[in-house]
C-alpha positions, 0 to 999 in steps of 0.5 A: 504626058508621062506618069508611068510609075507614079502612084496617085490618089484621087479622092471623090473618085466615084463622081463624074469628075473623079471618073474622068480624071482617073481615065485621064491619068490612067491613060498617062500610065499612072497607078491609081488609088481611088477613094470614095464614100461609095462602095468600091466597084466589083471590077477594077481596071488594071493599075487601079485599086478602089478603096470604097466606103471611106468617110473622109470627114473622119480624120482617123479614116482619112489617115487609115486609108492613106496608110493603106495606100502607101502599104499597098502601093509602096509609095505615094507621088501625088493627090487629087482631092475632088471629094466634097465637090469641085467646080470646072469639071470640063475636059480642059480643066481635067487636062490641066490637072493632069499636066500640072502633075507632070514633073512634080517632085516632093519638094514642089508638092511641099512648097505648094502645100506651104503656100496654100497653108500660109494663104488660108 
């Protein structure tokens, strides 16, 4: 899987699923912005920036951290939202998430978001 040069955000990155997803995507060459409510760790892997202590239930905090990510990284190519809990945290599920990101264009992201919004 080729994600070199892609900037991806993972929310809820402090839990087991978030950490496993980050490891998988980092191994595929992605640059990661990891967002979690817990404090950021002192040590950071190359190509990874931690944004800790973020309360994503507050719209102003969510907007602010995303603006910081874009400012720090120069852009944003994808979002994996694990914050708030997730099911299916198997290696197969994580691999499926990583595979789904491959080849995503901004138009595909918008189409997928539009479909989810219409379904809600």
